[in-house]
C-alpha positions in Angstrom: -135.9 41.1 -168.0 -133.0 39.6 -169.9 -133.1 40.1 -173.5 -134.0 37.3 -175.9 -132.1 38.0 -178.5 -128.4 39.1 -178.4 -127.8 42.7 -180.5 -124.6 42.1 -182.5 -122.9 45.0 -184.3 -121.5 44.2 -187.5 -118.4 46.3 -188.2 -119.1 48.2 -191.6 -116.9 50.7 -193.4 -118.2 53.5 -195.2 -116.6 55.9 -197.7 -117.5 57.3 -200.8 -117.1 54.0 -202.7 -120.2 52.5 -201.1 -120.2 50.1 -197.5 -118.1 47.6 -196.5 -119.7 44.9 -193.8 -117.0 42.5 -192.4 -117.4 39.3 -190.5 -115.3 37.3 -188.9 -116.8 34.3 -187.3 -114.6 33.8 -184.5 -115.0 37.4 -183.3 -118.6 37.9 -183.8 -120.6 34.7 -183.1 -120.4 32.2 -180.5 -121.3 29.1 -182.9 -119.1 28.0 -186.0 -121.3 28.6 -189.1 -122.5 25.8 -190.8 -125.3 27.0 -193.2 -126.3 30.2 -194.6 -128.9 31.3 -196.4 -130.8 34.4 -197.5 -134.4 35.3 -197.3 -135.5 37.3 -200.4 -138.8 38.1 -202.5 -141.0 37.9 -199.0 -144.4 39.3 -199.7 -144.9 42.2 -196.8 -147.9 40.0 -195.6 -146.2 36.9 -195.2 -144.6 35.6 -191.8 -141.3 33.5 -192.0 -140.0 31.4 -189.4 -142.7 30.3 -186.9 -140.8 27.6 -185.3 -137.9 27.1 -182.8 -134.9 25.0 -182.7 -134.1 22.6 -180.3 -129.9 22.5 -181.1 -129.8 25.1 -183.5 -128.4 28.4 -183.3 -128.8 31.4 -185.8 -127.5 35.0 -186.5 -129.9 36.7 -188.3 -129.6 40.1 -190.0 -131.0 42.5 -192.8 -128.6 43.1 -195.9 -131.4 45.4 -197.7 -134.7 46.8 -196.4 -135.9 46.2 -193.1 -138.0 43.7 -191.4 -139.7 42.9 -188.0 -138.4 40.0 -185.8 -140.3 38.6 -183.1 -138.1 36.2 -180.5 -139.9 34.2 -177.3 -138.7 32.0 -174.7 -142.6 30.4 -174.2 -143.7 33.1 -172.0 -142.0 36.5 -172.6 -141.8 38.1 -176.2 -139.4 40.6 -177.5 -139.7 42.5 -180.9 -137.0 44.1 -182.8 -136.8 46.4 -186.0 -134.1 45.1 -188.3 -132.6 47.1 -191.0 -129.8 47.0 -193.2 -128.1 49.7 -191.7 -128.6 48.4 -188.3 -127.4 45.1 -185.9 -128.0 41.6 -186.6 -129.2 39.7 -183.8 -128.0 36.2 -181.9 -130.6 33.6 -181.2 -129.8 30.7 -179.2 -131.4 27.7 -179.5 -134.7 26.7 -177.8 -136.2 30.3 -178.8 -139.1 30.9 -181.2 -138.8 33.5 -184.0 -140.9 34.8 -186.7 -139.6 37.3 -189.2 -142.4 39.7 -190.6 -143.2 43.3 -192.1 -140.7 42.8 -195.0 -140.6 45.9 -196.9 -140.5 45.7 -200.9 -136.7 44.3 -201.5 -135.8 43.4 -197.9 -133.2 40.7 -197.6 -132.7 38.4 -194.5 -129.3 36.7 -194.1 -129.2 33.8 -191.9 -126.3 32.4 -190.0 -126.6 29.0 -188.7 -124.6 26.8 -186.4 -126.3 23.5 -188.0 -127.0 21.8 -191.4 -130.9 21.5 -192.0 -132.5 18.9 -189.7 -136.2 18.6 -189.8 -136.1 16.8 -186.3 -134.7 19.8 -184.7 -137.5 22.0 -185.8 -140.5 23.0 -183.2 -143.4 24.1 -185.5 -146.3 24.6 -183.2 -146.1 27.4 -180.6 -147.9 25.0 -178.5 -146.1 22.2 -178.7 -143.2 24.5 -178.0 -144.7 25.7 -174.7 -145.0 21.9 -174.1 -141.3 21.4 -174.7 -140.0 24.3 -172.9 -141.7 23.2 -169.9 -140.1 19.7 -170.1 -136.7 21.1 -170.9 
């Protein structure tokens, strides 16, 4: 099975002064970033995401702590453990995503290919599966 989210390793330079994490958009992502946001102070029992985008592409990484990322194409599901010292994940348009198991103080960084548009969201998994079959 082809992976549902592409792992992208982030350049990190670590020395006695700390960690420098480098993003160079043209080298890193297959899209131009138009929106950036953070998820923080998420209760461990909460689930974020729980939607798909018709057109928007995303890159999701953890900048502090860790969380779980579930990605689905409507039939297949894949789970990833995302941590601050690990890679980020590219999620293409048309994929369902859920973020959960945020451990105290975890922060997710999301880079998006589009600005917010409520019409781009599919918020119900059953509707998402129907949309996937039609597209």
